[in-house]
C-alpha positions, 0 to 999 in steps of 0.5 A: 576183262581180257584185252581182246574182249575189251577191244571188241566192246569198244569197237562194237560201241563205235560201230553202234554209233555209226549204225544209229547215225544211219538210222537218223538219216534214213528216218528223217528222209522217210519223215520228209516224204511222208512215209512211215515204215515201222521204227525207221520213222522214229529216229528219236529212238536212235538218239536215245541209244546215242544218250546211253552211249554217251553216259557209258563213254563219258564215265569211262573217260572220266574214270580212265583220265582222272583229269581236272575239270578245266582240262576235261571240259576243254577236251569235250568242247573241242569234241563238239564245237569245231565241226558244229559251228561251221555247219551252224553257219551254213545251216543259217545261210540256208534258212530260205532254202529250208523254208522253200524245201519244207513248203514243197514237201507233202503237207504233214504235221511235221512239215508244217512244224518245220515251216513254222520253225524256219519262219521263226528262225528267220524272223528272230535270227540273232536270238536263234543263232546266238543260242545255238552257237553256245549250244544252249538251245536246250536251256531256253524255257518253253514260254520263250523258246520260239522253237529255238531248240530245233530251229536252224539245225533241227537235229542239234537239239541232242548236241545241246543235250550232250553239251549239258551232260558234259558240263555236269557229268564228272560230278554225277559220275563221281557221286555214283562211283562214291555211292553218294546216293543222296547226292545222285537223287538230288541231282536227278530229281532236280533235273526231272522237276525242272524238265516240264519247263523246258523242251526235249533238249533239256538235260532233265528230260533224258537224265535217266538214260544218261545215268543208265549209260553210266551205270552200265560202265559201273557194272564192269567193275566187280565191287559195284556190279550189283548196285550199278545193275540195280540203277540201270534197271531202275532208270530203264523201267522208269523211262519205259513207264514214263515215256512209253513201251517204245523205249524198250527198243533203244534199251533193248538194243543197248542191252543186246550190244553190251551183252554180245560184246561181253560174251565169250570170245569166239562164241556165237553170242559175240557175233553182233558185237564182232559185226559192229566192230568190223572195219566198215562199221568202225569207220562209220562210227568214226564219221557218225557225228559229221553224218549226224550234223550235216545230213540236213544240209545235203538234203535241203540242197538236193531237194531244192535243186530237184524242185528247180529242175522240175522233179516231183513225186516218187522220182524226186523222193528217190533221187533226193534220198540217193543224193542225200545218203551219198552226199552226206557220207562224202561230206562227212568224210571230208568234215571229219578228216579236215575239221573234226579230227584236227579239232579233237587233236587240238583239244587233246594237246591243249588239255595235256598242256593244262595238265602239265601246267597244273603238275608244274605248279603243284608242290612236289 
C-alpha cells in the first residue's frame, strides 16, 4: 500500500472515532430529554463502531510492535487508566447530583433505570467503586451485578469491555494470523457461551465485532485476504442475525469508511475518508476518549445548575445541551492535554524500558 493511502486510512479511522464520540454525546442528550430522532437516540450503535475500530487498531499495533505481553499490556493500561480513574472519582462524588438530575428529567424507562442505578451505587459504593476502579464491571455475573456495569460512569461499560479485549487480544490475534482456526473457535465459542451469564459489558457479548475488526486488518495482507474477508463477513452476518437488522448500521459505516480509505487516491470514492482525515476530524479523534468519558459529568453539573436556577422544559433542555456540548469539548481538550497524553507517553516510555531490559538480559 502506498504511504499516502496508508496515511489516509489511519487518519480517517481517527476521524471516525471522533465522529462516533459526538454521536454518543448527542445520543445521551436526546435520550435524557425524552427525544427520539432516528439513529441519534441509539448511541450504542456508535459504540459498536468503536469496537470494530478497536479490533482493527489493536491488530495493527500487535502486528507492528511485536512486543512481549508485559510491555504490551502496560502500554494498554496507560492508555485507559490515567484519565479514567480521576473521572471515576469525580463521577462517584457526583452520585447525589446524578440522582437529583435523573429525578428531575421526564419520567421514561431510561430515567427510571438511571435512578435505580444511582441509588444502587450510593447504597453499595465500595463494591461499585472497587469493581469500576479495576475496569472489571463487565466480569460481574448478572445475579450479583446490581447494575454495576453501568453505574457511576454509565458509559464506562464499554471501557471495561475494551480492557477485557486488551487482555486476550494478542492470543486471539496470533491464532488468527497463524490460521489456528480450532483455537480461534474455542476462544470465541467459550466467550459466546459465557455471555448469557453476564451483562452487555462482558467481552463475549461483542467478541464477533472485535474479530471482524481484526479480520479487516488481516485483509490488508494479500496472503490472508480471502480468509480474512470470509471471517469478517461471517462475524457480521451472525451479529446481524443475532442482534437485529440495526447492526447493519455500524457494520455499514465501518465497511464504507474502510472502502473509502482504500480507494484510489484523488478519486471521488476517497472523499469520505479525506473528510474524516481532515485536521478538525483528526483532532476530534485525538480527544474522543476524553469526550466519551467526561460528557456525563458536564451534563450532570449543567442540568443540576439549570434546575437550581428554575429553568425547565425546552429552555432547560436547550441550555443544558449547548453547555454540555461546549463544556465537554473544552474539558476533554484539557483532560487530553494534561492527563491522557502524558499518561500515554509515560506508558510508552515504561514499555520501551521493559523491552530494553528484556534485550539486555537475552543471550546474544
